[in-house]
C-alpha positions as CSV (number, residue, x, y, z in Angstrom):
1,M,86.8,16.4,-27.0
2,S,83.4,17.7,-27.8
3,K,82.4,21.4,-27.8
4,R,80.8,22.4,-24.0
5,N,79.3,25.7,-22.8
6,W,79.4,27.7,-20.7
7,L,77.7,30.7,-18.8
8,M,79.9,33.4,-17.9
9,K,79.5,36.4,-15.6
10,S,80.9,39.9,-15.7
11,E,79.5,43.2,-14.0
12,P,78.4,45.2,-17.2
13,H,80.5,48.7,-15.4
14,E,83.4,46.5,-15.2
15,F,83.4,44.8,-18.6
16,S,79.8,44.6,-20.7
17,I,78.7,42.6,-24.3
18,D,78.9,45.8,-25.7
19,A,82.6,46.0,-24.7
20,L,83.7,42.9,-26.0
21,A,81.8,43.3,-29.1
22,K,84.2,46.4,-29.2
23,V,87.4,44.6,-28.8
24,G,86.4,42.0,-30.4
25,K,88.2,39.2,-28.1
26,E,89.4,39.7,-24.3
27,P,91.5,37.9,-21.6
28,W,88.6,37.0,-18.9
29,S,90.9,37.9,-15.7
30,G,90.4,38.3,-12.1
31,V,88.4,35.2,-11.5
32,R,89.3,33.9,-7.8
33,N,87.0,31.1,-7.5
34,Y,89.1,27.7,-7.3
35,Q,85.7,25.9,-9.1
36,A,85.8,28.2,-11.6
37,R,89.6,28.1,-12.3
38,N,89.5,24.4,-12.8
39,F,86.7,24.8,-15.3
40,M,88.8,27.1,-17.4
41,R,92.1,24.8,-16.7
42,D,90.3,21.7,-17.2
43,D,87.5,21.8,-19.4
44,M,87.3,25.0,-21.2
45,Q,88.8,24.7,-24.9
46,P,89.0,27.1,-27.3
47,G,85.4,26.5,-29.8
48,D,83.4,26.4,-26.2
49,G,80.3,28.5,-26.5
50,V,79.5,31.0,-23.6
51,L,76.6,32.3,-22.9
52,F,77.3,36.3,-21.8
53,Y,75.9,37.2,-18.3
54,H,75.5,40.4,-17.2
55,S,75.5,40.3,-13.2
56,N,75.4,42.9,-10.5
57,C,73.2,45.5,-12.3
58,A,69.5,46.6,-12.6
59,E,68.2,43.5,-15.2
60,P,71.0,40.5,-14.7
61,G,70.6,38.3,-17.3
62,V,72.3,36.7,-20.5
63,V,72.7,39.3,-23.1
64,G,75.2,37.9,-26.0
65,V,77.2,34.3,-27.2
66,A,80.9,34.5,-27.1
67,E,83.5,31.8,-27.7
68,I,86.6,30.4,-25.8
69,A,88.9,31.7,-28.0
70,G,92.3,29.7,-26.1
71,L,93.5,27.7,-23.6
72,A,94.0,28.2,-20.2
73,R,96.9,30.1,-19.1
74,S,98.4,32.2,-16.5
75,D,96.2,35.6,-15.3
76,P,99.1,38.3,-15.1
77,T,96.5,40.7,-12.5
78,Q,97.7,37.8,-9.7
79,F,101.1,39.7,-10.0
80,D,100.2,43.0,-10.2
81,P,100.6,44.8,-7.1
82,R,98.3,47.9,-8.1
83,S,95.4,45.4,-9.3
84,D,91.9,44.4,-7.4
85,Y,93.4,40.6,-8.3
86,H,96.6,40.9,-6.7
87,D,97.1,37.4,-5.0
88,P,100.7,37.8,-2.8
89,G,100.7,34.4,-2.5
90,S,100.5,33.2,-6.0
91,K,104.1,33.0,-7.6
92,P,105.3,33.0,-11.3
93,D,106.6,29.7,-11.5
94,Q,102.9,28.1,-9.9
95,P,100.6,30.6,-11.0
96,R,96.9,30.2,-8.6
97,W,94.9,31.8,-10.9
98,L,94.3,31.4,-14.5
99,L,92.0,33.0,-17.6
100,V,91.2,31.9,-21.0
101,D,90.6,34.3,-23.8
102,V,86.5,35.0,-24.6
103,G,85.9,36.1,-28.0
104,F,82.6,37.6,-29.5
105,K,80.1,36.1,-31.5
106,R,76.8,38.5,-30.9
107,K,74.8,40.1,-29.0
108,L,71.3,39.1,-28.2
109,K,68.3,41.2,-29.5
110,R,67.2,41.2,-25.8
111,T,68.1,40.9,-22.7
112,I,67.0,37.0,-20.8
113,T,66.6,38.0,-17.8
114,L,67.1,36.2,-14.5
115,A,64.0,36.3,-13.6
116,E,62.8,34.1,-16.5
117,L,65.7,31.9,-16.2
118,K,64.7,31.3,-12.9
119,A,60.5,30.9,-13.7
120,A,61.3,28.3,-16.5
121,P,60.9,24.6,-14.8
122,E,63.1,23.2,-17.8
123,L,65.8,25.5,-16.5
124,A,65.1,23.5,-12.7
125,D,68.6,22.3,-12.6
126,F,70.8,24.5,-13.7
127,A,73.4,25.9,-11.1
128,L,72.8,29.6,-11.8
129,V,69.2,29.5,-10.5
130,Q,70.1,27.3,-7.7
131,R,69.9,28.8,-4.2
132,G,73.5,29.9,-2.9
133,N,75.1,29.5,-6.3
134,R,78.0,32.7,-6.9
135,L,80.0,31.2,-9.1
136,S,80.8,33.5,-12.4
137,V,81.4,30.3,-14.4
138,L,79.2,27.8,-14.8
139,P,78.9,24.3,-17.5
140,V,75.8,24.9,-19.8
141,S,74.3,21.5,-21.3
142,P,73.2,21.4,-24.6
143,A,69.4,21.0,-23.8
144,Q,69.8,24.3,-21.5
145,W,72.2,26.0,-24.1
146,K,69.6,25.3,-26.5
147,F,66.7,26.5,-24.3
148,I,68.0,29.6,-23.0
149,L,68.7,30.5,-27.0
150,G,65.3,29.8,-27.6
151,L,64.0,32.2,-25.2
152,E,65.4,35.3,-27.5
153,K,62.5,35.0,-29.3
154,R,59.9,35.2,-27.2
């Protein structure tokens, strides 16, 4: 299967690109959307590219590049009653929620802002800029990947 690309959102006060750079690799836990879970379970493969996106902050946008660093596996936070991501309906023998490891590649020279992405006609069909799209994990086509990273130099 050929390499795919993804955009993965994180709130920087929860986990930032700088935090990923510091640890090198991190389990992407706490995803509680079935479509995003299915992307991780069915489509993500080690080596896939990731646009690391800061959301719910003063300047949302793409801030770095990472890669999928492992196959999907059970997210332990679903079983921890102290976790914000606890799911009492999920069972260890049939976990409802999964995670993948994400590895740091590089921090961008600048933030490619959501406003820039929305303003680019080349990205009109990109899920991130569609009204009402709240997914934390999105597929990125090869053309979108190339275009978005090309914006870094502007």
